[in-house]
N, CA, C, O and the ligand as a Tripos MOL2 file, in Angstrom:
@<TRIPOS>MOLECULE
protein
  229   227    58     0     0
PROTEIN
NO_CHARGES

@<TRIPOS>ATOM
      1 N         172.5930   68.4940  122.4030 N.3       1 MET1
      2 CA        172.8380   69.0430  123.8200 C.3       1 MET1
      3 C         171.6420   69.2860  124.5510 C.2       1 MET1
      4 O         170.6450   69.7370  123.9860 O.2       1 MET1
      5 N         171.6700   68.9950  125.8810 N.am      2 ASN2
      6 CA        170.5230   68.9520  126.5300 C.3       2 ASN2
      7 C         170.7730   69.6930  127.8830 C.2       2 ASN2
      8 O         170.6480   69.0850  128.9460 O.2       2 ASN2
      9 N         171.0850   70.8530  127.8400 N.am      3 GLU3
     10 CA        171.5760   71.7490  129.1730 C.3       3 GLU3
     11 C         170.2460   72.3200  129.6630 C.2       3 GLU3
     12 O         169.4350   72.9700  129.0030 O.2       3 GLU3
     13 N         170.1740   71.9500  130.9630 N.am      4 VAL4
     14 CA        168.9700   72.5860  131.7070 C.3       4 VAL4
     15 C         169.6210   73.7520  132.4260 C.2       4 VAL4
     16 O         170.5270   73.5410  133.2320 O.2       4 VAL4
     17 N         169.2100   74.9100  132.1750 N.am      5 PRO5
     18 CA        169.5840   76.0980  133.0350 C.3       5 PRO5
     19 C         169.3890   75.9560  134.4000 C.2       5 PRO5
     20 O         168.2680   75.7840  134.8790 O.2       5 PRO5
     21 N         170.6190   76.0280  135.1960 N.am      6 LYS6
     22 CA        170.6010   75.9410  136.6360 C.3       6 LYS6
     23 C         171.0380   77.1010  137.3620 C.2       6 LYS6
     24 O         172.0850   76.9370  137.9880 O.2       6 LYS6
     25 N         170.5030   78.2250  137.4350 N.am      7 PRO7
     26 CA        171.1740   79.6260  137.9160 C.3       7 PRO7
     27 C         171.5440   79.3750  139.3600 C.2       7 PRO7
     28 O         172.7210   79.6230  139.6210 O.2       7 PRO7
     29 N         170.8720   78.9820  140.2490 N.am      8 VAL8
     30 CA        171.3580   78.8440  141.5690 C.3       8 VAL8
     31 C         170.9870   77.4250  142.1520 C.2       8 VAL8
     32 O         169.8920   76.9160  141.9120 O.2       8 VAL8
     33 N         171.8870   76.8470  142.8810 N.am      9 GLU9
     34 CA        171.4090   75.5970  143.5770 C.3       9 GLU9
     35 C         170.7670   75.9070  144.8040 C.2       9 GLU9
     36 O         171.3790   76.3480  145.7770 O.2       9 GLU9
     37 N         169.5620   75.6880  144.7810 N.am     10 GLU10
     38 CA        168.7030   76.0890  145.9800 C.3      10 GLU10
     39 C         168.4360   75.0020  146.9040 C.2      10 GLU10
     40 O         168.0720   73.9000  146.4950 O.2      10 GLU10
     41 N         168.6050   75.2730  148.1620 N.am     11 GLU11
     42 CA        168.2910   74.0900  149.2620 C.3      11 GLU11
     43 C         166.8040   73.7950  149.2050 C.2      11 GLU11
     44 O         165.9200   74.6520  149.2260 O.2      11 GLU11
     45 N         166.6330   72.4860  149.1310 N.am     12 LEU12
     46 CA        165.2400   71.8270  149.1340 C.3      12 LEU12
     47 C         164.8560   71.5450  150.4490 C.2      12 LEU12
     48 O         165.7480   71.1360  151.1910 O.2      12 LEU12
     49 N         163.5550   71.6890  150.9740 N.am     13 VAL13
     50 CA        163.1200   71.2830  152.2110 C.3      13 VAL13
     51 C         161.8070   70.4490  151.8450 C.2      13 VAL13
     52 O         161.2640   70.6450  150.7570 O.2      13 VAL13
     53 N         161.2760   69.4800  152.7900 N.am     14 SER14
     54 CA        160.3410   68.8650  152.5180 C.3      14 SER14
     55 C         159.1660   69.3570  153.4370 C.2      14 SER14
     56 O         159.2950   69.7000  154.6120 O.2      14 SER14
     57 N         158.0930   69.3390  152.7710 N.am     15 CYS15
     58 CA        156.9110   69.8520  153.4330 C.3      15 CYS15
     59 C         156.5390   69.0620  154.6280 C.2      15 CYS15
     60 O         156.6470   67.8430  154.4970 O.2      15 CYS15
     61 N         156.2030   69.4240  155.5450 N.am     16 GLU16
     62 CA        155.9660   68.5160  156.7230 C.3      16 GLU16
     63 C         154.6810   67.6540  156.6500 C.2      16 GLU16
     64 O         154.5860   66.5420  157.1690 O.2      16 GLU16
     65 N         153.8490   68.1840  156.0570 N.am     17 VAL17
     66 CA        152.4850   67.5610  155.7400 C.3      17 VAL17
     67 C         152.4920   66.6710  154.6460 C.2      17 VAL17
     68 O         152.2800   65.4860  154.9030 O.2      17 VAL17
     69 N         152.7150   67.0420  153.3510 N.am     18 CYS18
     70 CA        152.6850   66.2360  152.3460 C.3      18 CYS18
     71 C         153.9480   65.6820  151.7820 C.2      18 CYS18
     72 O         153.9920   64.8950  150.8360 O.2      18 CYS18
     73 N         155.0310   66.1830  152.4740 N.am     19 LEU19
     74 CA        156.4360   65.5720  152.1300 C.3      19 LEU19
     75 C         156.8600   65.9720  150.7660 C.2      19 LEU19
     76 O         157.8220   65.3560  150.3060 O.2      19 LEU19
     77 N         156.3250   66.8730  150.0560 N.am     20 LYS20
     78 CA        156.6530   67.3360  148.7690 C.3      20 LYS20
     79 C         157.8690   68.2060  149.0380 C.2      20 LYS20
     80 O         157.9610   68.8950  150.0540 O.2      20 LYS20
     81 N         158.7170   68.1570  148.1740 N.am     21 GLU21
     82 CA        160.0710   68.9600  148.1700 C.3      21 GLU21
     83 C         159.9420   70.2610  147.4580 C.2      21 GLU21
     84 O         159.6770   70.3900  146.2630 O.2      21 GLU21
     85 N         160.1790   71.3030  148.4050 N.am     22 ILE22
     86 CA        160.1180   72.7930  147.7220 C.3      22 ILE22
     87 C         161.1460   73.4410  148.0150 C.2      22 ILE22
     88 O         161.8030   73.1360  149.0110 O.2      22 ILE22
     89 N         161.4910   74.4640  147.2080 N.am     23 PRO23
     90 CA        162.7250   75.3640  147.5790 C.3      23 PRO23
     91 C         162.5730   76.0800  148.9700 C.2      23 PRO23
     92 O         161.5050   76.5390  149.3750 O.2      23 PRO23
     93 N         163.8230   76.1250  149.6910 N.am     24 LEU24
     94 CA        163.6740   76.8420  150.7980 C.3      24 LEU24
     95 C         162.9030   78.0370  150.7300 C.2      24 LEU24
     96 O         161.9590   78.2580  151.4880 O.2      24 LEU24
     97 N         163.3110   78.8640  149.7770 N.am     25 SER25
     98 CA        162.7680   80.3210  149.7160 C.3      25 SER25
     99 C         161.2820   80.4000  149.3640 C.2      25 SER25
    100 O         160.6840   81.4760  149.3920 O.2      25 SER25
    101 N         160.6870   79.2320  149.0300 N.am     26 GLU26
    102 CA        159.1790   79.2560  148.5830 C.3      26 GLU26
    103 C         158.4350   78.5190  149.7040 C.2      26 GLU26
    104 O         157.2110   78.4320  149.5990 O.2      26 GLU26
    105 N         159.0980   77.9380  150.8530 N.am     27 SER27
    106 CA        158.3130   77.4010  151.7420 C.3      27 SER27
    107 C         157.8250   78.4080  152.6470 C.2      27 SER27
    108 O         158.3150   79.5360  152.7190 O.2      27 SER27
    109 N         156.6890   77.9230  153.4550 N.am     28 LYS28
    110 CA        156.3140   78.4340  154.5880 C.3      28 LYS28
    111 C         156.7940   77.8090  155.6610 C.2      28 LYS28
    112 O         156.6310   76.5920  155.7420 O.2      28 LYS28
    113 N         157.5170   78.5600  156.7480 N.am     29 SER29
    114 CA        158.1480   77.8360  157.7550 C.3      29 SER29
    115 C         157.6140   78.4720  159.0250 C.2      29 SER29
    116 O         157.2960   79.6600  159.0790 O.2      29 SER29
    117 N         157.5250   77.5740  160.1100 N.am     30 THR30
    118 CA        157.1280   77.7480  161.3160 C.3      30 THR30
    119 C         158.2160   77.4540  162.4570 C.2      30 THR30
    120 O         158.9780   76.5170  162.2190 O.2      30 THR30
    121 N         158.3490   78.0190  163.4500 N.am     31 GLU31
    122 CA        159.0630   77.5590  164.4620 C.3      31 GLU31
    123 C         158.2420   76.6920  165.3610 C.2      31 GLU31
    124 O         157.2920   77.1780  165.9730 O.2      31 GLU31
    125 N         158.5640   75.4290  165.4700 N.am     32 ALA32
    126 CA        157.7570   74.5120  166.4370 C.3      32 ALA32
    127 C         158.6780   74.4600  167.8160 C.2      32 ALA32
    128 O         159.5650   75.2890  168.0210 O.2      32 ALA32
    129 N         158.4390   73.6550  168.5050 N.am     33 VAL33
    130 CA        158.9540   73.5770  170.0430 C.3      33 VAL33
    131 C         160.4390   73.7820  169.9910 C.2      33 VAL33
    132 O         160.9480   74.6600  170.6880 O.2      33 VAL33
    133 N         161.1350   73.0530  169.2370 N.am     34 ASP34
    134 CA        162.6050   73.3570  169.2350 C.3      34 ASP34
    135 C         163.2600   73.0460  167.7160 C.2      34 ASP34
    136 O         164.4050   72.6160  167.5820 O.2      34 ASP34
    137 N         162.5300   73.2740  166.8120 N.am     35 TYR35
    138 CA        163.0310   73.1590  165.4810 C.3      35 TYR35
    139 C         162.0420   73.7510  164.4950 C.2      35 TYR35
    140 O         160.9040   74.0440  164.8620 O.2      35 TYR35
    141 N         162.4490   73.9290  163.2690 N.am     36 VAL36
    142 CA        161.7420   74.5640  162.2610 C.3      36 VAL36
    143 C         160.9840   73.7540  161.2790 C.2      36 VAL36
    144 O         161.5890   72.8590  160.6900 O.2      36 VAL36
    145 N         159.7390   73.9630  161.0360 N.am     37 VAL37
    146 CA        159.1170   73.0400  160.1280 C.3      37 VAL37
    147 C         158.7340   73.8000  158.9030 C.2      37 VAL37
    148 O         158.5070   75.0100  158.9420 O.2      37 VAL37
    149 N         158.6610   73.0700  157.7900 N.am     38 HIS38
    150 CA        158.4380   73.8240  156.4330 C.3      38 HIS38
    151 C         157.2420   73.1490  155.8390 C.2      38 HIS38
    152 O         156.9610   71.9590  155.9840 O.2      38 HIS38
    153 N         156.6130   73.9800  155.1990 N.am     39 PHE39
    154 CA        155.2960   73.5510  154.4530 C.3      39 PHE39
    155 C         155.4020   74.2650  152.7960 C.2      39 PHE39
    156 O         155.9680   75.3040  152.4550 O.2      39 PHE39
    157 N         154.7530   73.4280  152.0940 N.am     40 CYS40
    158 CA        154.6360   74.0040  150.6860 C.3      40 CYS40
    159 C         153.7440   75.1000  150.4200 C.2      40 CYS40
    160 O         153.8930   75.7570  149.3900 O.2      40 CYS40
    161 N         152.7250   75.3960  151.3390 N.am     41 GLY41
    162 CA        151.9620   76.2060  151.1660 C.3      41 GLY41
    163 C         150.9870   76.4670  152.5360 C.2      41 GLY41
    164 O         151.0700   75.7430  153.5280 O.2      41 GLY41
    165 N         150.1900   77.4450  152.4490 N.am     42 LEU42
    166 CA        149.3640   77.7360  153.7510 C.3      42 LEU42
    167 C         148.4530   76.6390  153.8550 C.2      42 LEU42
    168 O         148.0860   76.4240  155.0100 O.2      42 LEU42
    169 N         147.9620   75.8510  152.9360 N.am     43 GLN43
    170 CA        147.0090   74.5960  153.2770 C.3      43 GLN43
    171 C         147.6690   73.8070  154.0580 C.2      43 GLN43
    172 O         147.1330   73.4620  155.1120 O.2      43 GLN43
    173 N         148.8690   73.3780  153.7520 N.am     44 CYS44
    174 CA        149.5000   72.2480  154.6060 C.3      44 CYS44
    175 C         149.8630   73.0170  155.9030 C.2      44 CYS44
    176 O         149.9610   72.3290  156.9180 O.2      44 CYS44
    177 N         150.0750   74.3360  156.0050 N.am     45 HIS45
    178 CA        150.4810   74.9890  157.2990 C.3      45 HIS45
    179 C         149.2630   74.7710  158.3480 C.2      45 HIS45
    180 O         149.3820   74.3720  159.5070 O.2      45 HIS45
    181 N         147.9890   75.1470  157.6370 N.am     46 SER46
    182 CA        147.0050   75.2140  158.5940 C.3      46 SER46
    183 C         146.6420   73.6280  158.8900 C.2      46 SER46
    184 O         146.1820   73.2540  159.9690 O.2      46 SER46
    185 N         146.8930   72.8250  157.8650 N.am     47 LYS47
    186 CA        146.5490   71.3840  158.3230 C.3      47 LYS47
    187 C         147.4010   70.9570  159.3870 C.2      47 LYS47
    188 O         146.8960   70.3040  160.3000 O.2      47 LYS47
    189 N         148.6950   71.2470  159.4060 N.am     48 TRP48
    190 CA        149.5590   70.9910  160.4680 C.3      48 TRP48
    191 C         149.0770   71.6120  161.8170 C.2      48 TRP48
    192 O         148.9490   70.9310  162.8340 O.2      48 TRP48
    193 N         148.8580   72.7460  161.7670 N.am     49 LYS49
    194 CA        148.3300   73.4580  162.9440 C.3      49 LYS49
    195 C         147.2870   72.7300  163.7570 C.2      49 LYS49
    196 O         147.2160   72.5910  164.9780 O.2      49 LYS49
    197 N         146.3850   72.2380  162.6620 N.am     50 GLU50
    198 CA        145.0440   71.4860  163.3440 C.3      50 GLU50
    199 C         145.5230   70.2970  164.2480 C.2      50 GLU50
    200 O         145.1500   70.0110  165.3860 O.2      50 GLU50
    201 N         146.6760   69.5260  163.2430 N.am     51 GLN51
    202 CA        147.0040   68.4300  163.9370 C.3      51 GLN51
    203 C         147.6720   68.6430  165.2840 C.2      51 GLN51
    204 O         147.4080   67.8750  166.2090 O.2      51 GLN51
    205 N         148.5310   69.6580  165.4400 N.am     52 GLN52
    206 CA        148.9910   70.0330  166.6520 C.3      52 GLN52
    207 C         148.2140   70.2230  167.6930 C.2      52 GLN52
    208 O         148.5730   69.9010  168.8250 O.2      52 GLN52
    209 N         147.0260   70.7830  167.4250 N.am     53 SER53
    210 CA        146.0100   71.0800  168.5780 C.3      53 SER53
    211 C         145.0700   69.9320  169.0290 C.2      53 SER53
    212 O         144.3180   70.0260  169.9990 O.2      53 SER53
    213 N         145.1760   68.8930  168.2740 N.am     54 LYS54
    214 CA        144.5520   67.8940  168.3540 C.3      54 LYS54
    215 C         144.9760   66.9790  169.5610 C.2      54 LYS54
    216 O         146.1440   66.5930  169.5970 O.2      54 LYS54
    217 N         144.1050   66.6140  170.5410 N.am     55 PRO55
    218 CA        144.2460   65.7090  171.6640 C.3      55 PRO55
    219 C         144.8980   64.4300  171.0360 C.2      55 PRO55
    220 O         144.5600   64.0580  169.9130 O.2      55 PRO55
    221 N         145.8250   63.7710  171.7670 N.am     56 ASP56
    222 CA        146.2610   62.3570  171.5570 C.3      56 ASP56
    223 C         145.2270   61.3950  171.6490 C.2      56 ASP56
    224 O         144.8780   61.0610  172.7810 O.2      56 ASP56
    225 N         144.6280   60.8480  170.5880 N.am     57 ALA57
    226 CA        143.6110   59.9000  170.6040 C.3      57 ALA57
    227 C         144.2300   58.4970  171.0030 C.2      57 ALA57
    228 O         143.5070   57.5040  171.0810 O.2      57 ALA57
    229 ZN        152.5730   70.3630  151.8510 Zn       58 ZN58
@<TRIPOS>BOND
     1     1     2 1
     2     2     3 1
     3     3     4 2
     4     3     5 am
     5     5     6 1
     6     6     7 1
     7     7     8 2
     8     7     9 am
     9     9    10 1
    10    10    11 1
    11    11    12 2
    12    11    13 am
    13    13    14 1
    14    14    15 1
    15    15    16 2
    16    15    17 am
    17    17    18 1
    18    18    19 1
    19    19    20 2
    20    19    21 am
    21    21    22 1
    22    22    23 1
    23    23    24 2
    24    23    25 am
    25    25    26 1
    26    26    27 1
    27    27    28 2
    28    27    29 am
    29    29    30 1
    30    30    31 1
    31    31    32 2
    32    31    33 am
    33    33    34 1
    34    34    35 1
    35    35    36 2
    36    35    37 am
    37    37    38 1
    38    38    39 1
    39    39    40 2
    40    39    41 am
    41    41    42 1
    42    42    43 1
    43    43    44 2
    44    43    45 am
    45    45    46 1
    46    46    47 1
    47    47    48 2
    48    47    49 am
    49    49    50 1
    50    50    51 1
    51    51    52 2
    52    51    53 am
    53    53    54 1
    54    54    55 1
    55    55    56 2
    56    55    57 am
    57    57    58 1
    58    58    59 1
    59    59    60 2
    60    59    61 am
    61    61    62 1
    62    62    63 1
    63    63    64 2
    64    63    65 am
    65    65    66 1
    66    66    67 1
    67    67    68 2
    68    67    69 am
    69    69    70 1
    70    70    71 1
    71    71    72 2
    72    71    73 am
    73    73    74 1
    74    74    75 1
    75    75    76 2
    76    75    77 am
    77    77    78 1
    78    78    79 1
    79    79    80 2
    80    79    81 am
    81    81    82 1
    82    82    83 1
    83    83    84 2
    84    83    85 am
    85    85    86 1
    86    86    87 1
    87    87    88 2
    88    87    89 am
    89    89    90 1
    90    90    91 1
    91    91    92 2
    92    91    93 am
    93    93    94 1
    94    94    95 1
    95    95    96 2
    96    95    97 am
    97    97    98 1
    98    98    99 1
    99    99   100 2
   100    99   101 am
   101   101   102 1
   102   102   103 1
   103   103   104 2
   104   103   105 am
   105   105   106 1
   106   106   107 1
   107   107   108 2
   108   107   109 am
   109   109   110 1
   110   110   111 1
   111   111   112 2
   112   111   113 am
   113   113   114 1
   114   114   115 1
   115   115   116 2
   116   115   117 am
   117   117   118 1
   118   118   119 1
   119   119   120 2
   120   119   121 am
   121   121   122 1
   122   122   123 1
   123   123   124 2
   124   123   125 am
   125   125   126 1
   126   126   127 1
   127   127   128 2
   128   127   129 am
   129   129   130 1
   130   130   131 1
   131   131   132 2
   132   131   133 am
   133   133   134 1
   134   134   135 1
   135   135   136 2
   136   135   137 am
   137   137   138 1
   138   138   139 1
   139   139   140 2
   140   139   141 am
   141   141   142 1
   142   142   143 1
   143   143   144 2
   144   143   145 am
   145   145   146 1
   146   146   147 1
   147   147   148 2
   148   147   149 am
   149   149   150 1
   150   150   151 1
   151   151   152 2
   152   151   153 am
   153   153   154 1
   154   154   155 1
   155   155   156 2
   156   155   157 am
   157   157   158 1
   158   158   159 1
   159   159   160 2
   160   159   161 am
   161   161   162 1
   162   162   163 1
   163   163   164 2
   164   163   165 am
   165   165   166 1
   166   166   167 1
   167   167   168 2
   168   167   169 am
   169   169   170 1
   170   170   171 1
   171   171   172 2
   172   171   173 am
   173   173   174 1
   174   174   175 1
   175   175   176 2
   176   175   177 am
   177   177   178 1
   178   178   179 1
   179   179   180 2
   180   179   181 am
   181   181   182 1
   182   182   183 1
   183   183   184 2
   184   183   185 am
   185   185   186 1
   186   186   187 1
   187   187   188 2
   188   187   189 am
   189   189   190 1
   190   190   191 1
   191   191   192 2
   192   191   193 am
   193   193   194 1
   194   194   195 1
   195   195   196 2
   196   195   197 am
   197   197   198 1
   198   198   199 1
   199   199   200 2
   200   199   201 am
   201   201   202 1
   202   202   203 1
   203   203   204 2
   204   203   205 am
   205   205   206 1
   206   206   207 1
   207   207   208 2
   208   207   209 am
   209   209   210 1
   210   210   211 1
   211   211   212 2
   212   211   213 am
   213   213   214 1
   214   214   215 1
   215   215   216 2
   216   215   217 am
   217   217   218 1
   218   218   219 1
   219   219   220 2
   220   219   221 am
   221   221   222 1
   222   222   223 1
   223   223   224 2
   224   223   225 am
   225   225   226 1
   226   226   227 1
   227   227   228 2
@<TRIPOS>SUBSTRUCTURE
     1 MET1         2 RESIDUE 1 A MET
     2 ASN2         6 RESIDUE 1 A ASN
     3 GLU3        10 RESIDUE 1 A GLU
     4 VAL4        14 RESIDUE 1 A VAL
     5 PRO5        18 RESIDUE 1 A PRO
     6 LYS6        22 RESIDUE 1 A LYS
     7 PRO7        26 RESIDUE 1 A PRO
     8 VAL8        30 RESIDUE 1 A VAL
     9 GLU9        34 RESIDUE 1 A GLU
    10 GLU10       38 RESIDUE 1 A GLU
    11 GLU11       42 RESIDUE 1 A GLU
    12 LEU12       46 RESIDUE 1 A LEU
    13 VAL13       50 RESIDUE 1 A VAL
    14 SER14       54 RESIDUE 1 A SER
    15 CYS15       58 RESIDUE 1 A CYS
    16 GLU16       62 RESIDUE 1 A GLU
    17 VAL17       66 RESIDUE 1 A VAL
    18 CYS18       70 RESIDUE 1 A CYS
    19 LEU19       74 RESIDUE 1 A LEU
    20 LYS20       78 RESIDUE 1 A LYS
    21 GLU21       82 RESIDUE 1 A GLU
    22 ILE22       86 RESIDUE 1 A ILE
    23 PRO23       90 RESIDUE 1 A PRO
    24 LEU24       94 RESIDUE 1 A LEU
    25 SER25       98 RESIDUE 1 A SER
    26 GLU26      102 RESIDUE 1 A GLU
    27 SER27      106 RESIDUE 1 A SER
    28 LYS28      110 RESIDUE 1 A LYS
    29 SER29      114 RESIDUE 1 A SER
    30 THR30      118 RESIDUE 1 A THR
    31 GLU31      122 RESIDUE 1 A GLU
    32 ALA32      126 RESIDUE 1 A ALA
    33 VAL33      130 RESIDUE 1 A VAL
    34 ASP34      134 RESIDUE 1 A ASP
    35 TYR35      138 RESIDUE 1 A TYR
    36 VAL36      142 RESIDUE 1 A VAL
    37 VAL37      146 RESIDUE 1 A VAL
    38 HIS38      150 RESIDUE 1 A HIS
    39 PHE39      154 RESIDUE 1 A PHE
    40 CYS40      158 RESIDUE 1 A CYS
    41 GLY41      162 RESIDUE 1 A GLY
    42 LEU42      166 RESIDUE 1 A LEU
    43 GLN43      170 RESIDUE 1 A GLN
    44 CYS44      174 RESIDUE 1 A CYS
    45 HIS45      178 RESIDUE 1 A HIS
    46 SER46      182 RESIDUE 1 A SER
    47 LYS47      186 RESIDUE 1 A LYS
    48 TRP48      190 RESIDUE 1 A TRP
    49 LYS49      194 RESIDUE 1 A LYS
    50 GLU50      198 RESIDUE 1 A GLU
    51 GLN51      202 RESIDUE 1 A GLN
    52 GLN52      206 RESIDUE 1 A GLN
    53 SER53      210 RESIDUE 1 A SER
    54 LYS54      214 RESIDUE 1 A LYS
    55 PRO55      218 RESIDUE 1 A PRO
    56 ASP56      222 RESIDUE 1 A ASP
    57 ALA57      226 RESIDUE 1 A ALA
    58 ZN58       229 GROUP 0 **** ****
């Protein structure tokens, strides 16, 4: 038998920057203009912030 313990089925979200799937509770999220974006960590969060402030080249 190969039973994997699965206590709670947690909602997964994708990191806005690296597209990694992370549990909602472990994600960092930020409210963008009219939606919420999720990040796997602070590194991706600041990366995204940088991209937001970049002028459209
Ligand atoms: Zn990420």
